[in-house]
N, CA, C and O atoms as a Tripos MOL2 file, in Angstrom:
@<TRIPOS>MOLECULE
protein
  308   307    77     0     0
PROTEIN
NO_CHARGES

@<TRIPOS>ATOM
      1 N         -10.1600   25.9820  -16.9440 N.3       1 UNK1
      2 CA         -9.7050   25.3990  -15.6410 C.3       1 UNK1
      3 C         -10.8720   25.5220  -14.5990 C.2       1 UNK1
      4 O         -11.1370   24.5990  -13.8290 O.2       1 UNK1
      5 N         -11.4690   26.5630  -14.6120 N.am      2 UNK2
      6 CA        -12.7150   26.6770  -13.5600 C.3       2 UNK2
      7 C         -13.7970   25.8370  -13.8340 C.2       2 UNK2
      8 O         -14.4950   25.3940  -12.9210 O.2       2 UNK2
      9 N         -14.0260   25.5420  -15.1720 N.am      3 UNK3
     10 CA        -15.1500   24.6600  -15.5720 C.3       3 UNK3
     11 C         -14.8640   23.2500  -15.1440 C.2       3 UNK3
     12 O         -15.7850   22.5480  -14.7240 O.2       3 UNK3
     13 N         -13.6050   22.7910  -15.2310 N.am      4 UNK4
     14 CA        -13.2090   21.4180  -14.8350 C.3       4 UNK4
     15 C         -13.4090   21.3790  -13.3100 C.2       4 UNK4
     16 O         -13.9620   20.4000  -12.8090 O.2       4 UNK4
     17 N         -12.9970   22.3640  -12.5830 N.am      5 UNK5
     18 CA        -13.1640   22.3240  -11.1480 C.3       5 UNK5
     19 C         -14.6450   22.3360  -10.7440 C.2       5 UNK5
     20 O         -14.9980   21.7610   -9.7150 O.2       5 UNK5
     21 N         -15.4980   22.9650  -11.5170 N.am      6 UNK6
     22 CA        -16.9200   22.9820  -11.1420 C.3       6 UNK6
     23 C         -17.5220   21.5680  -11.3450 C.2       6 UNK6
     24 O         -18.2890   21.0440  -10.5370 O.2       6 UNK6
     25 N         -17.0670   20.9540  -12.5930 N.am      7 UNK7
     26 CA        -17.5170   19.5910  -12.7750 C.3       7 UNK7
     27 C         -16.9780   18.5890  -11.7080 C.2       7 UNK7
     28 O         -17.6450   17.6040  -11.3910 O.2       7 UNK7
     29 N         -15.8100   18.8470  -11.1840 N.am      8 UNK8
     30 CA        -15.3390   17.9690  -10.0840 C.3       8 UNK8
     31 C         -16.0760   18.1650   -8.8700 C.2       8 UNK8
     32 O         -16.3470   17.2110   -8.1410 O.2       8 UNK8
     33 N         -16.4420   19.4270   -8.5880 N.am      9 UNK9
     34 CA        -17.1540   19.7180   -7.3930 C.3       9 UNK9
     35 C         -18.5710   18.9690   -7.4480 C.2       9 UNK9
     36 O         -19.0050   18.3570   -6.4720 O.2       9 UNK9
     37 N         -19.2540   19.0660   -8.6620 N.am     10 UNK10
     38 CA        -20.5030   18.3020   -8.7960 C.3      10 UNK10
     39 C         -20.3790   16.9350   -8.5040 C.2      10 UNK10
     40 O         -21.1550   16.3320   -7.7620 O.2      10 UNK10
     41 N         -19.2580   16.3570   -9.1690 N.am     11 UNK11
     42 CA        -19.0910   14.9410   -9.0080 C.3      11 UNK11
     43 C         -18.8950   14.4830   -7.5740 C.2      11 UNK11
     44 O         -19.3880   13.4280   -7.1750 O.2      11 UNK11
     45 N         -18.1210   15.3360   -6.7490 N.am     12 UNK12
     46 CA        -17.9870   14.9880   -5.3800 C.3      12 UNK12
     47 C         -19.1500   15.1590   -4.5150 C.2      12 UNK12
     48 O         -19.2920   14.5040   -3.4820 O.2      12 UNK12
     49 N         -20.0510   16.1020   -4.9590 N.am     13 UNK13
     50 CA        -21.2200   16.3920   -4.2730 C.3      13 UNK13
     51 C         -22.2270   15.2170   -4.4770 C.2      13 UNK13
     52 O         -22.8830   14.7790   -3.5320 O.2      13 UNK13
     53 N         -22.3210   14.7480   -5.6770 N.am     14 UNK14
     54 CA        -23.0480   13.5690   -5.9410 C.3      14 UNK14
     55 C         -22.5940   12.2330   -5.2970 C.2      14 UNK14
     56 O         -23.3950   11.3550   -4.9760 O.2      14 UNK14
     57 N         -21.3410   12.1480   -5.1430 N.am     15 UNK15
     58 CA        -20.7220   11.0240   -4.4170 C.3      15 UNK15
     59 C         -21.0790   11.1380   -3.0010 C.2      15 UNK15
     60 O         -21.4490   10.1270   -2.4030 O.2      15 UNK15
     61 N         -21.0030   12.3170   -2.3790 N.am     16 UNK16
     62 CA        -21.3080   12.5700   -1.0570 C.3      16 UNK16
     63 C         -22.7950   12.2540   -0.7210 C.2      16 UNK16
     64 O         -23.1060   11.6760    0.3200 O.2      16 UNK16
     65 N         -23.6910   12.6570   -1.6460 N.am     17 UNK17
     66 CA        -25.1140   12.3440   -1.4540 C.3      17 UNK17
     67 C         -25.3660   10.8980   -1.5440 C.2      17 UNK17
     68 O         -26.1270   10.3430   -0.7520 O.2      17 UNK17
     69 N         -24.6980   10.2130   -2.5660 N.am     18 UNK18
     70 CA        -24.8380    8.7310   -2.7430 C.3      18 UNK18
     71 C         -24.2820    8.0000   -1.5020 C.2      18 UNK18
     72 O         -24.8650    6.9930   -1.1020 O.2      18 UNK18
     73 N         -23.2740    8.4220   -0.9300 N.am     19 UNK19
     74 CA        -22.7370    7.7340    0.2690 C.3      19 UNK19
     75 C         -23.5710    7.9390    1.4110 C.2      19 UNK19
     76 O         -23.6590    7.0600    2.2680 O.2      19 UNK19
     77 N         -24.2360    9.0980    1.5080 N.am     20 UNK20
     78 CA        -25.2210    9.4240    2.6430 C.3      20 UNK20
     79 C         -26.3700    8.5060    2.5780 C.2      20 UNK20
     80 O         -26.7580    7.8990    3.5760 O.2      20 UNK20
     81 N         -26.9550    8.3880    1.3510 N.am     21 UNK21
     82 CA        -28.1690    7.5490    1.1770 C.3      21 UNK21
     83 C         -27.8320    6.0410    1.4070 C.2      21 UNK21
     84 O         -28.5960    5.3460    2.0750 O.2      21 UNK21
     85 N         -26.7450    5.5580    0.8830 N.am     22 UNK22
     86 CA        -26.2740    4.1980    1.1410 C.3      22 UNK22
     87 C         -25.9380    3.9670    2.5710 C.2      22 UNK22
     88 O         -26.1670    2.8650    3.0690 O.2      22 UNK22
     89 N         -25.4140    4.9260    3.2600 N.am     23 UNK23
     90 CA        -25.1820    4.8680    4.7620 C.3      23 UNK23
     91 C         -26.4200    4.7290    5.5140 C.2      23 UNK23
     92 O         -26.4680    3.9070    6.4290 O.2      23 UNK23
     93 N         -27.4730    5.4840    5.2080 N.am     24 UNK24
     94 CA        -28.7100    5.5010    5.8610 C.3      24 UNK24
     95 C         -29.4710    4.1150    5.5190 C.2      24 UNK24
     96 O         -30.1960    3.5490    6.3380 O.2      24 UNK24
     97 N         -29.2370    3.6680    4.3000 N.am     25 UNK25
     98 CA        -29.8040    2.3130    3.9930 C.3      25 UNK25
     99 C         -29.1230    1.1930    4.8490 C.2      25 UNK25
    100 O         -29.8030    0.2670    5.2910 O.2      25 UNK25
    101 N         -27.7860    1.2800    5.0800 N.am     26 UNK26
    102 CA        -27.1420    0.3730    5.9120 C.3      26 UNK26
    103 C         -27.5730    0.4210    7.3460 C.2      26 UNK26
    104 O         -27.6630   -0.5980    8.0300 O.2      26 UNK26
    105 N         -27.8570    1.7150    7.8190 N.am     27 UNK27
    106 CA        -28.3360    1.8630    9.1660 C.3      27 UNK27
    107 C         -29.6520    1.2810    9.3200 C.2      27 UNK27
    108 O         -29.9040    0.6900   10.3710 O.2      27 UNK27
    109 N         -30.5480    1.3740    8.3810 N.am     28 UNK28
    110 CA        -31.8770    0.7550    8.4910 C.3      28 UNK28
    111 C         -31.8610   -0.6780    8.4240 C.2      28 UNK28
    112 O         -32.6660   -1.3450    9.0740 O.2      28 UNK28
    113 N         -30.8700   -1.2650    7.5700 N.am     29 UNK29
    114 CA        -30.6940   -2.7630    7.5160 C.3      29 UNK29
    115 C         -30.1330   -3.2930    8.8840 C.2      29 UNK29
    116 O         -30.5100   -4.3500    9.3890 O.2      29 UNK29
    117 N         -29.2060   -2.4640    9.4290 N.am     30 UNK30
    118 CA        -28.6960   -2.9200   10.7940 C.3      30 UNK30
    119 C         -29.7410   -2.9240   11.7980 C.2      30 UNK30
    120 O         -29.8040   -3.8370   12.6210 O.2      30 UNK30
    121 N         -30.6020   -1.9180   11.7830 N.am     31 UNK31
    122 CA        -31.8120   -1.8500   12.7300 C.3      31 UNK31
    123 C         -32.6880   -3.0360   12.5100 C.2      31 UNK31
    124 O         -33.1470   -3.6010   13.5020 O.2      31 UNK31
    125 N         -32.9690   -3.4760   11.3060 N.am     32 UNK32
    126 CA        -33.8390   -4.5870   11.0370 C.3      32 UNK32
    127 C         -33.1670   -5.8830   11.4810 C.2      32 UNK32
    128 O         -33.8540   -6.8030   11.9260 O.2      32 UNK32
    129 N         -31.7910   -5.9840   11.3670 N.am     33 UNK33
    130 CA        -31.1390   -7.1890   11.7310 C.3      33 UNK33
    131 C         -30.9760   -7.3560   13.2510 C.2      33 UNK33
    132 O         -30.8200   -8.4730   13.7450 O.2      33 UNK33
    133 N         -31.0110   -6.2910   13.9470 N.am     34 UNK34
    134 CA        -30.9790   -6.2720   15.4020 C.3      34 UNK34
    135 C         -32.3220   -7.0340   15.9140 C.2      34 UNK34
    136 O         -32.3270   -7.7720   16.9000 O.2      34 UNK34
    137 N         -33.4460   -6.7590   15.1200 N.am     35 UNK35
    138 CA        -34.6930   -7.4350   15.5390 C.3      35 UNK35
    139 C         -34.7220   -8.9480   15.1980 C.2      35 UNK35
    140 O         -35.5960   -9.6850   15.6570 O.2      35 UNK35
    141 N         -33.7340   -9.3870   14.3740 N.am     36 UNK36
    142 CA        -33.7620  -10.7340   13.9270 C.3      36 UNK36
    143 C         -32.4460  -11.3560   14.2330 C.2      36 UNK36
    144 O         -31.5530  -11.3470   13.3870 O.2      36 UNK36
    145 N         -32.2780  -11.9210   15.4630 N.am     37 UNK37
    146 CA        -31.0210  -12.5870   15.8950 C.3      37 UNK37
    147 C         -30.6890  -13.8290   15.1130 C.2      37 UNK37
    148 O         -29.5450  -14.2780   15.1780 O.2      37 UNK37
    149 N         -31.5700  -14.3890   14.4090 N.am     38 UNK38
    150 CA        -31.2350  -15.6490   13.5730 C.3      38 UNK38
    151 C         -30.6880  -15.3020   12.2050 C.2      38 UNK38
    152 O         -30.2280  -16.1830   11.4780 O.2      38 UNK38
    153 N         -30.7330  -14.0190   11.8410 N.am     39 UNK39
    154 CA        -30.2120  -13.7240   10.5290 C.3      39 UNK39
    155 C         -28.7080  -13.2820   10.6400 C.2      39 UNK39
    156 O         -28.4020  -12.2700   11.2710 O.2      39 UNK39
    157 N         -27.8340  -14.0250   10.0460 N.am     40 UNK40
    158 CA        -26.5190  -13.6350   10.1540 C.3      40 UNK40
    159 C         -25.9580  -12.8220    8.9490 C.2      40 UNK40
    160 O         -26.2940  -13.1040    7.8000 O.2      40 UNK40
    161 N         -25.0670  -11.7710    9.2440 N.am     41 UNK41
    162 CA        -24.6850  -10.8320    8.2500 C.3      41 UNK41
    163 C         -23.1850  -11.0620    8.1110 C.2      41 UNK41
    164 O         -22.5380  -11.6150    8.9990 O.2      41 UNK41
    165 N         -22.6350  -10.6100    6.9430 N.am     42 UNK42
    166 CA        -21.2440  -10.7040    6.6250 C.3      42 UNK42
    167 C         -20.3810   -9.7120    7.4010 C.2      42 UNK42
    168 O         -19.2320  -10.0180    7.7190 O.2      42 UNK42
    169 N         -20.9030   -8.5540    7.7040 N.am     43 UNK43
    170 CA        -20.1960   -7.5520    8.4610 C.3      43 UNK43
    171 C         -20.7820   -7.3140    9.7760 C.2      43 UNK43
    172 O         -21.9950   -7.4710    9.9150 O.2      43 UNK43
    173 N         -19.9920   -6.9250   10.8320 N.am     44 UNK44
    174 CA        -20.6140   -6.7060   12.0430 C.3      44 UNK44
    175 C         -21.5110   -5.4380   12.0260 C.2      44 UNK44
    176 O         -21.4450   -4.6280   11.1010 O.2      44 UNK44
    177 N         -22.3380   -5.2980   13.0660 N.am     45 UNK45
    178 CA        -23.2980   -4.1760   12.8780 C.3      45 UNK45
    179 C         -22.5670   -2.8950   13.0310 C.2      45 UNK45
    180 O         -21.7020   -2.7230   13.8900 O.2      45 UNK45
    181 N         -22.9890   -1.8900   12.0610 N.am     46 UNK46
    182 CA        -22.3710   -0.6460   12.0740 C.3      46 UNK46
    183 C         -21.1620   -0.5150   11.2670 C.2      46 UNK46
    184 O         -20.8190    0.6270   10.9640 O.2      46 UNK46
    185 N         -20.4550   -1.5180   10.8670 N.am     47 UNK47
    186 CA        -19.1750   -1.3160   10.1510 C.3      47 UNK47
    187 C         -19.4620   -0.8090    8.7260 C.2      47 UNK47
    188 O         -18.7070    0.0590    8.2870 O.2      47 UNK47
    189 N         -20.4450   -1.2430    7.9760 N.am     48 UNK48
    190 CA        -20.6910   -0.6780    6.7150 C.3      48 UNK48
    191 C         -21.1860    0.7870    6.7670 C.2      48 UNK48
    192 O         -20.7500    1.6540    6.0100 O.2      48 UNK48
    193 N         -22.1050    0.9940    7.6910 N.am     49 UNK49
    194 CA        -22.6150    2.4010    7.7120 C.3      49 UNK49
    195 C         -21.5030    3.3530    8.1300 C.2      49 UNK49
    196 O         -21.4480    4.4500    7.5740 O.2      49 UNK49
    197 N         -20.5540    3.0070    9.1220 N.am     50 UNK50
    198 CA        -19.3560    3.8610    9.4410 C.3      50 UNK50
    199 C         -18.4830    4.0500    8.3270 C.2      50 UNK50
    200 O         -17.9830    5.1590    8.1410 O.2      50 UNK50
    201 N         -18.2170    2.9750    7.4760 N.am     51 UNK51
    202 CA        -17.3670    3.2710    6.3540 C.3      51 UNK51
    203 C         -17.9890    4.1340    5.3360 C.2      51 UNK51
    204 O         -17.3080    4.9730    4.7460 O.2      51 UNK51
    205 N         -19.2650    3.9730    5.0940 N.am     52 UNK52
    206 CA        -19.9710    4.8550    4.1020 C.3      52 UNK52
    207 C         -20.0620    6.3130    4.6670 C.2      52 UNK52
    208 O         -19.9390    7.2760    3.9100 O.2      52 UNK52
    209 N         -20.2510    6.4410    5.8400 N.am     53 UNK53
    210 CA        -20.2890    7.8830    6.4370 C.3      53 UNK53
    211 C         -18.8890    8.5400    6.4020 C.2      53 UNK53
    212 O         -18.7880    9.7550    6.2310 O.2      53 UNK53
    213 N         -17.8060    7.7430    6.5620 N.am     54 UNK54
    214 CA        -16.4660    8.2180    6.4770 C.3      54 UNK54
    215 C         -16.2700    8.6630    5.0250 C.2      54 UNK54
    216 O         -15.8050    9.7790    4.7890 O.2      54 UNK54
    217 N         -16.6100    7.8250    4.0550 N.am     55 UNK55
    218 CA        -16.5300    8.3030    2.7120 C.3      55 UNK55
    219 C         -17.2600    9.5730    2.3330 C.2      55 UNK55
    220 O         -16.7840   10.3720    1.5260 O.2      55 UNK55
    221 N         -18.5000    9.7510    2.9720 N.am     56 UNK56
    222 CA        -19.2910   10.9430    2.7390 C.3      56 UNK56
    223 C         -18.4970   12.1970    3.2560 C.2      56 UNK56
    224 O         -18.4850   13.2330    2.5920 O.2      56 UNK56
    225 N         -17.8300   12.0820    4.4610 N.am     57 UNK57
    226 CA        -17.1560   13.1810    4.9470 C.3      57 UNK57
    227 C         -16.0200   13.5160    4.0970 C.2      57 UNK57
    228 O         -15.7450   14.6930    3.8640 O.2      57 UNK57
    229 N         -15.2620   12.4230    3.5620 N.am     58 UNK58
    230 CA        -14.1200   12.7480    2.7160 C.3      58 UNK58
    231 C         -14.5510   13.3720    1.4830 C.2      58 UNK58
    232 O         -13.8980   14.3130    1.0330 O.2      58 UNK58
    233 N         -15.7080   12.8950    0.8210 N.am     59 UNK59
    234 CA        -16.1900   13.5720   -0.3850 C.3      59 UNK59
    235 C         -16.5390   15.0130   -0.1750 C.2      59 UNK59
    236 O         -16.2160   15.8420   -1.0250 O.2      59 UNK59
    237 N         -17.2100   15.3680    0.9600 N.am     60 UNK60
    238 CA        -17.5050   16.6320    1.3510 C.3      60 UNK60
    239 C         -16.3100   17.5560    1.4560 C.2      60 UNK60
    240 O         -16.3030   18.6750    0.9450 O.2      60 UNK60
    241 N         -15.2580   17.0220    2.1690 N.am     61 UNK61
    242 CA        -14.1280   17.7860    2.3770 C.3      61 UNK61
    243 C         -13.4270   18.2080    0.9790 C.2      61 UNK61
    244 O         -13.0360   19.3530    0.7560 O.2      61 UNK61
    245 N         -13.3220   17.1420    0.0810 N.am     62 UNK62
    246 CA        -12.7920   17.4650   -1.1450 C.3      62 UNK62
    247 C         -13.5210   18.6150   -1.9520 C.2      62 UNK62
    248 O         -12.9670   19.5350   -2.5540 O.2      62 UNK62
    249 N         -14.8120   18.3850   -1.8450 N.am     63 UNK63
    250 CA        -15.7470   19.4200   -2.4670 C.3      63 UNK63
    251 C         -15.5330   20.7720   -1.9600 C.2      63 UNK63
    252 O         -15.4980   21.7200   -2.7450 O.2      63 UNK63
    253 N         -15.3810   20.9350   -0.6340 N.am     64 UNK64
    254 CA        -15.1550   22.1280    0.0690 C.3      64 UNK64
    255 C         -13.7580   22.7270   -0.3550 C.2      64 UNK64
    256 O         -13.6520   23.9150   -0.6580 O.2      64 UNK64
    257 N         -12.7410   21.8940   -0.3620 N.am     65 UNK65
    258 CA        -11.3930   22.4060   -0.8170 C.3      65 UNK65
    259 C         -11.4440   22.8540   -2.1320 C.2      65 UNK65
    260 O         -10.7850   23.8510   -2.4270 O.2      65 UNK65
    261 N         -12.2120   22.2030   -3.0990 N.am     66 UNK66
    262 CA        -12.3560   22.7790   -4.4450 C.3      66 UNK66
    263 C         -13.0530   24.0330   -4.5380 C.2      66 UNK66
    264 O         -12.7330   24.8690   -5.3820 O.2      66 UNK66
    265 N         -14.0250   24.2160   -3.6840 N.am     67 UNK67
    266 CA        -14.7430   25.5440   -3.6420 C.3      67 UNK67
    267 C         -13.7860   26.5540   -3.1880 C.2      67 UNK67
    268 O         -13.7810   27.6460   -3.7560 O.2      67 UNK67
    269 N         -12.9230   26.2950   -2.1650 N.am     68 UNK68
    270 CA        -11.9920   27.2290   -1.7090 C.3      68 UNK68
    271 C         -11.0230   27.6880   -2.8050 C.2      68 UNK68
    272 O         -10.6460   28.8510   -2.9440 O.2      68 UNK68
    273 N         -10.6470   26.5970   -3.6010 N.am     69 UNK69
    274 CA         -9.5760   26.7870   -4.7580 C.3      69 UNK69
    275 C         -10.3470   27.6960   -5.7280 C.2      69 UNK69
    276 O          -9.7480   28.6930   -6.1340 O.2      69 UNK69
    277 N         -11.5380   27.4850   -6.1280 N.am     70 UNK70
    278 CA        -12.1790   28.4650   -6.8810 C.3      70 UNK70
    279 C         -12.2000   29.7860   -6.4100 C.2      70 UNK70
    280 O         -11.9450   30.7090   -7.1840 O.2      70 UNK70
    281 N         -12.4890   29.9990   -5.1610 N.am     71 UNK71
    282 CA        -12.4210   31.3620   -4.5410 C.3      71 UNK71
    283 C         -11.1430   32.0530   -4.6370 C.2      71 UNK71
    284 O         -11.0380   33.2550   -4.8780 O.2      71 UNK71
    285 N         -10.0700   31.1640   -4.4180 N.am     72 UNK72
    286 CA         -8.6650   31.7090   -4.5440 C.3      72 UNK72
    287 C          -8.3780   32.1300   -5.9360 C.2      72 UNK72
    288 O          -7.8030   33.2000   -6.1350 O.2      72 UNK72
    289 N          -8.7530   31.3340   -6.9430 N.am     73 UNK73
    290 CA         -8.5630   31.6170   -8.3380 C.3      73 UNK73
    291 C          -9.2750   32.9540   -8.7460 C.2      73 UNK73
    292 O          -8.7670   33.8500   -9.4210 O.2      73 UNK73
    293 N         -10.5040   32.9330   -8.2320 N.am     74 UNK74
    294 CA        -11.3340   34.2720   -8.5660 C.3      74 UNK74
    295 C         -10.7150   35.4230   -7.8950 C.2      74 UNK74
    296 O         -10.7140   36.4940   -8.5020 O.2      74 UNK74
    297 N         -10.1870   35.3490   -6.7230 N.am     75 UNK75
    298 CA         -9.6040   36.4520   -6.0280 C.3      75 UNK75
    299 C          -8.2570   36.8590   -6.5880 C.2      75 UNK75
    300 O          -7.8190   37.9900   -6.3820 O.2      75 UNK75
    301 N          -7.6260   36.0000   -7.2580 N.am     76 UNK76
    302 CA         -6.3130   36.3250   -7.8680 C.3      76 UNK76
    303 C          -6.4730   37.0660   -9.1740 C.2      76 UNK76
    304 O          -5.4810   37.6480   -9.6110 O.2      76 UNK76
    305 N          -7.6140   37.1120   -9.8520 N.am     77 UNK77
    306 CA         -7.7800   37.7360  -11.1280 C.3      77 UNK77
    307 C          -8.0650   39.2030  -11.0420 C.2      77 UNK77
    308 O          -8.2290   39.8620  -12.0690 O.2      77 UNK77
@<TRIPOS>BOND
     1     1     2 1
     2     2     3 1
     3     3     4 2
     4     3     5 am
     5     5     6 1
     6     6     7 1
     7     7     8 2
     8     7     9 am
     9     9    10 1
    10    10    11 1
    11    11    12 2
    12    11    13 am
    13    13    14 1
    14    14    15 1
    15    15    16 2
    16    15    17 am
    17    17    18 1
    18    18    19 1
    19    19    20 2
    20    19    21 am
    21    21    22 1
    22    22    23 1
    23    23    24 2
    24    23    25 am
    25    25    26 1
    26    26    27 1
    27    27    28 2
    28    27    29 am
    29    29    30 1
    30    30    31 1
    31    31    32 2
    32    31    33 am
    33    33    34 1
    34    34    35 1
    35    35    36 2
    36    35    37 am
    37    37    38 1
    38    38    39 1
    39    39    40 2
    40    39    41 am
    41    41    42 1
    42    42    43 1
    43    43    44 2
    44    43    45 am
    45    45    46 1
    46    46    47 1
    47    47    48 2
    48    47    49 am
    49    49    50 1
    50    50    51 1
    51    51    52 2
    52    51    53 am
    53    53    54 1
    54    54    55 1
    55    55    56 2
    56    55    57 am
    57    57    58 1
    58    58    59 1
    59    59    60 2
    60    59    61 am
    61    61    62 1
    62    62    63 1
    63    63    64 2
    64    63    65 am
    65    65    66 1
    66    66    67 1
    67    67    68 2
    68    67    69 am
    69    69    70 1
    70    70    71 1
    71    71    72 2
    72    71    73 am
    73    73    74 1
    74    74    75 1
    75    75    76 2
    76    75    77 am
    77    77    78 1
    78    78    79 1
    79    79    80 2
    80    79    81 am
    81    81    82 1
    82    82    83 1
    83    83    84 2
    84    83    85 am
    85    85    86 1
    86    86    87 1
    87    87    88 2
    88    87    89 am
    89    89    90 1
    90    90    91 1
    91    91    92 2
    92    91    93 am
    93    93    94 1
    94    94    95 1
    95    95    96 2
    96    95    97 am
    97    97    98 1
    98    98    99 1
    99    99   100 2
   100    99   101 am
   101   101   102 1
   102   102   103 1
   103   103   104 2
   104   103   105 am
   105   105   106 1
   106   106   107 1
   107   107   108 2
   108   107   109 am
   109   109   110 1
   110   110   111 1
   111   111   112 2
   112   111   113 am
   113   113   114 1
   114   114   115 1
   115   115   116 2
   116   115   117 am
   117   117   118 1
   118   118   119 1
   119   119   120 2
   120   119   121 am
   121   121   122 1
   122   122   123 1
   123   123   124 2
   124   123   125 am
   125   125   126 1
   126   126   127 1
   127   127   128 2
   128   127   129 am
   129   129   130 1
   130   130   131 1
   131   131   132 2
   132   131   133 am
   133   133   134 1
   134   134   135 1
   135   135   136 2
   136   135   137 am
   137   137   138 1
   138   138   139 1
   139   139   140 2
   140   139   141 am
   141   141   142 1
   142   142   143 1
   143   143   144 2
   144   143   145 am
   145   145   146 1
   146   146   147 1
   147   147   148 2
   148   147   149 am
   149   149   150 1
   150   150   151 1
   151   151   152 2
   152   151   153 am
   153   153   154 1
   154   154   155 1
   155   155   156 2
   156   155   157 am
   157   157   158 1
   158   158   159 1
   159   159   160 2
   160   159   161 am
   161   161   162 1
   162   162   163 1
   163   163   164 2
   164   163   165 am
   165   165   166 1
   166   166   167 1
   167   167   168 2
   168   167   169 am
   169   169   170 1
   170   170   171 1
   171   171   172 2
   172   171   173 am
   173   173   174 1
   174   174   175 1
   175   175   176 2
   176   175   177 am
   177   177   178 1
   178   178   179 1
   179   179   180 2
   180   179   181 am
   181   181   182 1
   182   182   183 1
   183   183   184 2
   184   183   185 am
   185   185   186 1
   186   186   187 1
   187   187   188 2
   188   187   189 am
   189   189   190 1
   190   190   191 1
   191   191   192 2
   192   191   193 am
   193   193   194 1
   194   194   195 1
   195   195   196 2
   196   195   197 am
   197   197   198 1
   198   198   199 1
   199   199   200 2
   200   199   201 am
   201   201   202 1
   202   202   203 1
   203   203   204 2
   204   203   205 am
   205   205   206 1
   206   206   207 1
   207   207   208 2
   208   207   209 am
   209   209   210 1
   210   210   211 1
   211   211   212 2
   212   211   213 am
   213   213   214 1
   214   214   215 1
   215   215   216 2
   216   215   217 am
   217   217   218 1
   218   218   219 1
   219   219   220 2
   220   219   221 am
   221   221   222 1
   222   222   223 1
   223   223   224 2
   224   223   225 am
   225   225   226 1
   226   226   227 1
   227   227   228 2
   228   227   229 am
   229   229   230 1
   230   230   231 1
   231   231   232 2
   232   231   233 am
   233   233   234 1
   234   234   235 1
   235   235   236 2
   236   235   237 am
   237   237   238 1
   238   238   239 1
   239   239   240 2
   240   239   241 am
   241   241   242 1
   242   242   243 1
   243   243   244 2
   244   243   245 am
   245   245   246 1
   246   246   247 1
   247   247   248 2
   248   247   249 am
   249   249   250 1
   250   250   251 1
   251   251   252 2
   252   251   253 am
   253   253   254 1
   254   254   255 1
   255   255   256 2
   256   255   257 am
   257   257   258 1
   258   258   259 1
   259   259   260 2
   260   259   261 am
   261   261   262 1
   262   262   263 1
   263   263   264 2
   264   263   265 am
   265   265   266 1
   266   266   267 1
   267   267   268 2
   268   267   269 am
   269   269   270 1
   270   270   271 1
   271   271   272 2
   272   271   273 am
   273   273   274 1
   274   274   275 1
   275   275   276 2
   276   275   277 am
   277   277   278 1
   278   278   279 1
   279   279   280 2
   280   279   281 am
   281   281   282 1
   282   282   283 1
   283   283   284 2
   284   283   285 am
   285   285   286 1
   286   286   287 1
   287   287   288 2
   288   287   289 am
   289   289   290 1
   290   290   291 1
   291   291   292 2
   292   291   293 am
   293   293   294 1
   294   294   295 1
   295   295   296 2
   296   295   297 am
   297   297   298 1
   298   298   299 1
   299   299   300 2
   300   299   301 am
   301   301   302 1
   302   302   303 1
   303   303   304 2
   304   303   305 am
   305   305   306 1
   306   306   307 1
   307   307   308 2
@<TRIPOS>SUBSTRUCTURE
     1 UNK1         2 RESIDUE 1 A UNK
     2 UNK2         6 RESIDUE 1 A UNK
     3 UNK3        10 RESIDUE 1 A UNK
     4 UNK4        14 RESIDUE 1 A UNK
     5 UNK5        18 RESIDUE 1 A UNK
     6 UNK6        22 RESIDUE 1 A UNK
     7 UNK7        26 RESIDUE 1 A UNK
     8 UNK8        30 RESIDUE 1 A UNK
     9 UNK9        34 RESIDUE 1 A UNK
    10 UNK10       38 RESIDUE 1 A UNK
    11 UNK11       42 RESIDUE 1 A UNK
    12 UNK12       46 RESIDUE 1 A UNK
    13 UNK13       50 RESIDUE 1 A UNK
    14 UNK14       54 RESIDUE 1 A UNK
    15 UNK15       58 RESIDUE 1 A UNK
    16 UNK16       62 RESIDUE 1 A UNK
    17 UNK17       66 RESIDUE 1 A UNK
    18 UNK18       70 RESIDUE 1 A UNK
    19 UNK19       74 RESIDUE 1 A UNK
    20 UNK20       78 RESIDUE 1 A UNK
    21 UNK21       82 RESIDUE 1 A UNK
    22 UNK22       86 RESIDUE 1 A UNK
    23 UNK23       90 RESIDUE 1 A UNK
    24 UNK24       94 RESIDUE 1 A UNK
    25 UNK25       98 RESIDUE 1 A UNK
    26 UNK26      102 RESIDUE 1 A UNK
    27 UNK27      106 RESIDUE 1 A UNK
    28 UNK28      110 RESIDUE 1 A UNK
    29 UNK29      114 RESIDUE 1 A UNK
    30 UNK30      118 RESIDUE 1 A UNK
    31 UNK31      122 RESIDUE 1 A UNK
    32 UNK32      126 RESIDUE 1 A UNK
    33 UNK33      130 RESIDUE 1 A UNK
    34 UNK34      134 RESIDUE 1 A UNK
    35 UNK35      138 RESIDUE 1 A UNK
    36 UNK36      142 RESIDUE 1 A UNK
    37 UNK37      146 RESIDUE 1 A UNK
    38 UNK38      150 RESIDUE 1 A UNK
    39 UNK39      154 RESIDUE 1 A UNK
    40 UNK40      158 RESIDUE 1 A UNK
    41 UNK41      162 RESIDUE 1 A UNK
    42 UNK42      166 RESIDUE 1 A UNK
    43 UNK43      170 RESIDUE 1 A UNK
    44 UNK44      174 RESIDUE 1 A UNK
    45 UNK45      178 RESIDUE 1 A UNK
    46 UNK46      182 RESIDUE 1 A UNK
    47 UNK47      186 RESIDUE 1 A UNK
    48 UNK48      190 RESIDUE 1 A UNK
    49 UNK49      194 RESIDUE 1 A UNK
    50 UNK50      198 RESIDUE 1 A UNK
    51 UNK51      202 RESIDUE 1 A UNK
    52 UNK52      206 RESIDUE 1 A UNK
    53 UNK53      210 RESIDUE 1 A UNK
    54 UNK54      214 RESIDUE 1 A UNK
    55 UNK55      218 RESIDUE 1 A UNK
    56 UNK56      222 RESIDUE 1 A UNK
    57 UNK57      226 RESIDUE 1 A UNK
    58 UNK58      230 RESIDUE 1 A UNK
    59 UNK59      234 RESIDUE 1 A UNK
    60 UNK60      238 RESIDUE 1 A UNK
    61 UNK61      242 RESIDUE 1 A UNK
    62 UNK62      246 RESIDUE 1 A UNK
    63 UNK63      250 RESIDUE 1 A UNK
    64 UNK64      254 RESIDUE 1 A UNK
    65 UNK65      258 RESIDUE 1 A UNK
    66 UNK66      262 RESIDUE 1 A UNK
    67 UNK67      266 RESIDUE 1 A UNK
    68 UNK68      270 RESIDUE 1 A UNK
    69 UNK69      274 RESIDUE 1 A UNK
    70 UNK70      278 RESIDUE 1 A UNK
    71 UNK71      282 RESIDUE 1 A UNK
    72 UNK72      286 RESIDUE 1 A UNK
    73 UNK73      290 RESIDUE 1 A UNK
    74 UNK74      294 RESIDUE 1 A UNK
    75 UNK75      298 RESIDUE 1 A UNK
    76 UNK76      302 RESIDUE 1 A UNK
    77 UNK77      306 RESIDUE 1 A UNK
């Protein structure tokens, strides 16, 4: 059981890091698009980076909850 939880924690940490990197990339693209008023984008400025940063926070929250669960399981033995 603990091994599965550790694998889930690793997966959520990788997902959080990926969302962070993609969010920073979206931030840089938005900054470049601000300097080019002729270039039209599909989403309004900041929408994609806000969505990705929200995902990052959710992934981190789930990882922290799983770490707390491991601590609770270790304390009960």
